[in-house]
Every structure is written in C-alpha cells, then in structure tokens.
C-alpha positions, 0 to 999 in steps of 0.5 A: 499500499502506497503512503498517502501524500502529506496534507494538513488534516491527515491523521497518522500513527506517530511515535510521539516523543513525550518531554519526560521521555526525552529527558530520560534519554529516550529517542523515540516514543514508547508507542504509536499515537494518533497524530494530525498533520497541521503543517506541510512545507514542500521543497522542490529541489529539482524536476524529479525530487519533491521533499515534504517536512511536516509538523504533527500534532498529537490528538489526546482524548483526555486532558493533559495534567500540567504543574506550574512550577 
C-alpha cells in the first residue's frame, strides 16, 4: 500500500516522544499515537525530487495534567 501524500488534517500513527521520555534519554516514543498533520512545507529540489517536511500534532482524548512551577 502506497503512503498518502502529506496534507493538512491527515491523521497518522506517530511515535510521539513526550518531554519526560526525552529527558530520560529516549530517542523515540514508547508507542504509536494518533496525530494530525498541521503543517506541510514542500521543497522542490529539482524536477524529479519533491521533499516535504511535516509538523504532527498529538490528538488526545483526555486533558493533559500540567504542573506550574
């Protein structure tokens, strides 16, 4: 199955890396989570190659718990 062209609003499965995981030395999230692509920037290097950079945003079903410091 071919990967879809990245576009805003596309929901993907993404190994989201939480801040506490990053601080613990992890390079990748512990499990895949649903994320929506909210930004796509395409760069046409030449007539044959198009690269796209995307910005995924985590989709949460429960509110985050923040602690103010």
